[in-house]
C-alpha atoms as a printed R data frame, in Angstrom:
   type eleno elety resid chain resno       x       y       z
1  ATOM     1    CA   MET     A     1  -2.531  16.571   0.150
2  ATOM     2    CA   THR     A     2  -0.956  14.880   3.137
3  ATOM     3    CA   PHE     A     3  -0.147  11.201   3.406
4  ATOM     4    CA   ALA     A     4  -2.804  10.714   6.111
5  ATOM     5    CA   ALA     A     5  -5.471  12.599   4.153
6  ATOM     6    CA   PHE     A     6  -4.773  10.531   1.025
7  ATOM     7    CA   LYS     A     7  -4.951   7.264   2.965
8  ATOM     8    CA   ALA     A     8  -8.321   8.317   4.406
9  ATOM     9    CA   LEU     A     9  -9.840   8.718   0.919
10 ATOM    10    CA   HIS     A    10 -11.944   6.021  -0.724
11 ATOM    11    CA   GLN     A    11  -9.937   4.119  -3.337
12 ATOM    12    CA   ARG     A    12 -11.879   5.749  -6.183
13 ATOM    13    CA   ARG     A    13 -10.953   9.208  -4.855
14 ATOM    14    CA   GLN     A    14  -7.334   8.120  -4.425
15 ATOM    15    CA   ALA     A    15  -7.239   7.055  -8.083
16 ATOM    16    CA   GLU     A    16  -8.750  10.382  -9.162
17 ATOM    17    CA   HIS     A    17  -6.184  12.304  -7.123
18 ATOM    18    CA   LEU     A    18  -3.328  10.288  -8.636
19 ATOM    19    CA   ALA     A    19  -4.640  10.929 -12.154
20 ATOM    20    CA   ARG     A    20  -4.775  14.688 -11.541
21 ATOM    21    CA   HIS     A    21  -1.837  15.343  -9.248
22 ATOM    22    CA   GLY     A    22   0.452  12.311  -9.346
23 ATOM    23    CA   THR     A    23   3.481  11.739 -11.524
24 ATOM    24    CA   GLN     A    24   3.760   8.214 -12.890
25 ATOM    25    CA   LEU     A    25   7.325   7.042 -12.345
26 ATOM    26    CA   ASP     A    26   7.313   3.467 -13.589
27 ATOM    27    CA   GLU     A    27   5.307   0.369 -14.430
28 ATOM    28    CA   ARG     A    28   6.188  -3.240 -13.741
29 ATOM    29    CA   ARG     A    29   4.707  -6.731 -13.604
30 ATOM    30    CA   GLU     A    30   4.689  -9.000 -10.613
31 ATOM    31    CA   ASP     A    31   3.179 -12.476 -10.929
32 ATOM    32    CA   SER     A    32  -0.265 -11.917 -12.492
33 ATOM    33    CA   PHE     A    33  -0.422  -8.198 -11.631
34 ATOM    34    CA   ASP     A    34   0.327  -4.919 -13.396
35 ATOM    35    CA   LEU     A    35   1.710  -2.261 -11.052
36 ATOM    36    CA   ALA     A    36   2.139   1.454 -11.616
37 ATOM    37    CA   LEU     A    37   4.206   3.656  -9.297
38 ATOM    38    CA   TYR     A    38   3.240   7.295  -8.711
39 ATOM    39    CA   ALA     A    39   4.853  10.127  -6.755
40 ATOM    40    CA   VAL     A    40   2.408  12.585  -5.236
41 ATOM    41    CA   GLY     A    41   3.243  15.143  -2.589
42 ATOM    42    CA   GLY     A    42   5.750  13.647  -0.172
43 ATOM    43    CA   PHE     A    43   4.760  10.027  -0.689
44 ATOM    44    CA   TYR     A    44   4.384   7.238  -3.241
45 ATOM    45    CA   ALA     A    45   1.400   5.202  -4.389
46 ATOM    46    CA   GLU     A    46   1.539   1.849  -6.118
47 ATOM    47    CA   VAL     A    47  -1.599   0.933  -8.078
48 ATOM    48    CA   TRP     A    48  -2.262  -2.811  -8.398
49 ATOM    49    CA   ARG     A    49  -4.391  -4.316 -11.175
50 ATOM    50    CA   SER     A    50  -4.886  -7.862 -12.389
51 ATOM    51    CA   ARG     A    51  -2.936  -8.236 -15.625
52 ATOM    52    CA   GLY     A    52  -4.905  -6.805 -18.522
53 ATOM    53    CA   GLU     A    53  -7.730  -5.436 -16.335
54 ATOM    54    CA   GLU     A    54  -8.721  -1.811 -15.851
55 ATOM    55    CA   ALA     A    55 -10.249  -2.218 -12.400
56 ATOM    56    CA   ILE     A    56  -7.924  -1.324  -9.528
57 ATOM    57    CA   LEU     A    57  -7.479  -4.063  -6.945
58 ATOM    58    CA   PHE     A    58  -5.851  -1.790  -4.387
59 ATOM    59    CA   ILE     A    59  -3.531   1.169  -3.941
60 ATOM    60    CA   HIS     A    60  -0.498   0.691  -1.707
61 ATOM    61    CA   VAL     A    61   0.635   4.007  -0.211
62 ATOM    62    CA   PHE     A    62   4.041   4.497   1.409
63 ATOM    63    CA   GLN     A    63   6.579   7.138   2.356
64 ATOM    64    CA   LYS     A    64   9.748   5.209   3.102
65 ATOM    65    CA   PRO     A    65  12.276   4.744   0.277
66 ATOM    66    CA   ALA     A    66  12.502   1.034   1.166
67 ATOM    67    CA   GLY     A    67   9.202   0.609  -0.708
68 ATOM    68    CA   LEU     A    68  10.977   1.609  -3.915
69 ATOM    69    CA   GLY     A    69  13.337  -1.392  -3.847
70 ATOM    70    CA   ALA     A    70  11.633  -3.344  -6.645
71 ATOM    71    CA   TYR     A    71  11.782  -0.257  -8.871
72 ATOM    72    CA   LEU     A    72  15.343   0.828  -8.053
73 ATOM    73    CA   ALA     A    73  16.682  -2.508  -9.255
74 ATOM    74    CA   ARG     A    74  15.448  -1.526 -12.742
75 ATOM    75    CA   VAL     A    75  17.283   1.815 -12.842
76 ATOM    76    CA   GLN     A    76  20.513   1.867 -14.794
77 ATOM    77    CA   LEU     A    77  22.749   4.888 -14.520
78 ATOM    78    CA   PRO     A    78  24.920   5.908 -17.454
79 ATOM    79    CA   ALA     A    79  28.565   4.803 -17.321
80 ATOM    80    CA   GLY     A    80  30.808   7.237 -15.539
81 ATOM    81    CA   LEU     A    81  28.319   8.372 -12.912
């Protein structure tokens, strides 16, 4: 699915597509939110929920690596690389 086609979907359909075709890369907390990062096709999707809730508040979709900044800070490469 293309970036534009995914963005055009209703949020419920986006969540279904992520569950079936996305690869969860990471989870993190920001303020009172739980975030989950997915890779799908040639783009990324960040699912936002209120902490401890199942309902999705929104899905932030992006293609540029700059959107990964908050996640890259958590990556630690082994010594010697």
